[in-house]
C-alpha positions as CSV (number, residue, x, y, z in Angstrom):
1,X,-188.9,105.1,86.0
2,X,-190.3,102.0,88.0
3,X,-192.7,104.6,89.5
4,X,-193.9,106.0,86.5
5,X,-193.6,103.0,84.3
6,X,-195.6,103.6,81.1
7,X,-196.3,107.0,81.7
8,X,-194.3,108.8,79.0
9,X,-194.5,112.0,81.3
10,X,-193.2,114.5,79.2
11,X,-192.1,116.9,82.2
12,X,-190.2,113.6,83.7
13,X,-188.6,113.0,80.4
14,X,-187.3,116.6,79.7
15,X,-185.7,116.5,83.7
16,X,-183.8,113.3,82.8
17,X,-182.4,114.3,79.4
18,X,-181.2,117.2,80.6
19,X,-179.6,115.6,84.0
20,X,-178.2,112.7,81.8
21,X,-176.8,115.6,78.7
22,X,-175.3,117.5,82.1
23,X,-173.5,114.4,84.4
24,X,-170.4,113.0,84.0
25,X,-171.0,110.0,85.8
26,X,-171.6,106.6,84.1
27,X,-173.7,105.2,86.9
28,X,-176.1,108.2,86.4
29,X,-176.3,108.4,82.8
30,X,-177.2,104.5,82.7
31,X,-180.0,104.6,85.4
32,X,-181.7,107.9,83.6
33,X,-181.5,106.2,80.3
34,X,-183.2,103.1,81.7
35,X,-185.6,105.1,83.3
36,X,-186.3,106.7,80.3
37,X,-186.8,103.3,78.5
38,X,-189.5,102.4,81.6
39,X,-191.7,105.5,81.0
40,X,-191.9,104.3,77.6
41,X,-193.4,101.1,78.3
42,X,-196.4,99.5,75.9
43,X,-196.0,103.2,74.1
44,X,-195.3,102.0,71.0
45,X,-195.2,104.3,68.1
46,X,-195.5,107.2,70.8
47,X,-191.9,106.4,72.0
48,X,-190.5,107.0,68.7
49,X,-189.8,110.6,69.0
50,X,-187.8,109.7,72.3
51,X,-186.2,106.4,70.9
52,X,-184.8,108.7,68.1
53,X,-183.3,111.1,69.9
54,X,-181.8,108.6,72.4
55,X,-180.0,106.4,69.1
56,X,-178.7,109.7,67.8
57,X,-176.9,110.7,71.3
58,X,-173.1,110.3,70.8
59,X,-173.2,109.1,74.1
60,X,-173.1,105.3,73.8
61,X,-174.8,105.0,77.5
62,X,-177.9,107.0,76.0
63,X,-177.7,104.8,73.1
64,X,-177.8,101.5,75.3
65,X,-181.5,102.8,76.8
66,X,-182.7,103.5,73.3
67,X,-182.5,99.7,73.1
68,X,-184.1,99.1,76.4
69,X,-186.6,101.9,75.2
70,X,-187.4,99.9,71.9
71,X,-187.8,96.6,74.2
72,X,-189.8,98.6,76.3
73,X,-192.1,100.2,74.3
74,X,-192.5,97.4,72.0
75,X,-192.6,94.4,74.5
76,X,-194.7,91.7,73.1
77,X,-195.5,93.0,69.9
78,X,-193.3,91.9,67.4
79,X,-193.0,95.2,65.6
80,X,-191.1,94.7,62.2
81,X,-189.5,97.9,62.5
82,X,-188.5,97.8,66.0
83,X,-186.8,94.5,65.3
84,X,-185.3,95.8,62.6
85,X,-184.2,98.8,64.4
86,X,-182.6,96.1,67.0
87,X,-180.8,94.3,64.2
88,X,-179.4,97.2,62.6
89,X,-178.0,98.3,66.2
90,X,-176.4,95.1,67.1
91,X,-174.5,94.9,63.4
92,X,-173.9,98.6,63.1
93,X,-173.3,100.5,66.3
94,X,-169.8,101.1,67.5
95,X,-170.5,100.2,71.4
96,X,-170.2,96.4,72.3
97,X,-172.6,97.5,75.2
98,X,-175.4,98.5,72.5
99,X,-174.7,95.8,70.5
100,X,-175.3,93.4,73.2
101,X,-178.6,95.7,74.5
102,X,-180.0,95.4,71.2
103,X,-179.8,91.7,70.6
104,X,-180.9,91.4,74.2
105,X,-184.3,93.3,73.7
106,X,-185.2,91.0,70.8
107,X,-186.2,88.6,73.6
108,X,-188.6,91.5,74.7
109,X,-190.2,92.0,71.5
110,X,-190.8,88.3,70.7
111,X,-191.5,86.6,73.5
112,X,-194.9,85.9,72.6
113,X,-193.6,83.9,69.4
114,X,-190.7,82.3,71.1
115,X,-190.1,79.9,68.0
116,X,-188.9,83.0,66.0
117,X,-186.3,83.9,68.3
118,X,-183.8,81.0,67.8
119,X,-184.2,81.6,64.0
120,X,-183.6,85.3,64.1
121,X,-180.4,84.8,65.8
122,X,-178.7,81.5,64.9
123,X,-176.3,83.6,62.8
124,X,-175.4,85.9,65.3
125,X,-174.7,83.3,67.9
126,X,-172.0,82.5,65.6
127,X,-171.0,85.7,65.8
128,X,-166.9,86.5,66.2
129,X,-167.9,89.3,68.7
130,X,-168.8,87.4,72.2
131,X,-170.8,90.3,73.5
132,X,-173.1,89.7,70.0
133,X,-173.4,85.8,71.4
134,X,-174.0,86.7,74.8
135,X,-176.9,89.3,73.5
136,X,-178.1,86.4,70.9
137,X,-178.2,84.1,74.5
138,X,-180.0,86.2,76.1
139,X,-182.5,87.0,73.6
140,X,-183.1,83.4,73.6
141,X,-183.3,83.2,77.1
142,X,-185.8,85.9,77.7
143,X,-187.9,85.4,74.3
144,X,-188.1,81.3,75.4
145,X,-188.2,81.6,79.0
146,X,-190.2,78.7,80.4
147,X,-191.0,77.4,77.1
148,X,-188.3,74.4,76.9
149,X,-188.5,75.0,72.9
150,X,-185.8,72.4,71.4
151,X,-184.8,74.9,69.0
152,X,-183.6,77.4,72.1
153,X,-181.7,74.2,73.6
154,X,-179.8,73.6,70.4
155,X,-178.5,77.1,70.2
156,X,-177.7,77.6,73.7
157,X,-175.7,74.2,74.2
158,X,-172.6,75.0,71.9
159,X,-172.4,78.3,73.8
160,X,-172.0,76.8,77.2
161,X,-169.1,75.8,76.0
162,X,-167.8,79.5,74.6
163,X,-164.2,80.2,75.0
164,X,-165.2,83.5,76.6
165,X,-166.2,82.8,80.2
166,X,-168.9,85.7,80.3
167,X,-170.8,84.1,77.1
168,X,-170.6,80.9,78.8
169,X,-172.2,82.5,81.8
170,X,-174.9,84.4,79.7
171,X,-175.4,80.6,78.0
172,X,-176.1,78.7,81.2
173,X,-178.5,81.6,82.6
174,X,-180.1,81.6,79.2
175,X,-180.8,77.7,79.8
176,X,-182.0,78.4,83.1
177,X,-184.7,80.7,81.9
178,X,-185.6,78.3,79.0
179,X,-186.0,75.7,81.6
180,X,-187.9,77.2,84.1
């Protein structure tokens, strides 16, 4: 994935999909799905076919990789269709990992318009699901990195006192990214 970043090499995609479908090992499938996402970096609409294929998978790890494929393919573009897809998976997928990844990748899509991120994820940061709260924190951290944006700080501050330890940890990491 890193060596062929953004290449959308069809041979590599086919080989990775075959290995991922044949493997029973979670770590192998996860690494292949993230590698597929990296191959789609900056490819925007050209990545939609692979993204669609990955999002229809019964394997939640492949759907998890699809969220990163959306984030990589549309990084910095603020593409409305990509944002809609990520928000759809945030609220509708059965896997908490997929929900968290979908929300986190909003930060990659919107990092060129950081002021939009706190507004979009505000309601999700108050979700009953801790994975969604974590994803909201990381979306803000990634998308607002280095900005010191007041709205980002207002959203993240309550999450540093969350009742779930990994949400507190995510909020603190996100705060550090905003303050960088």
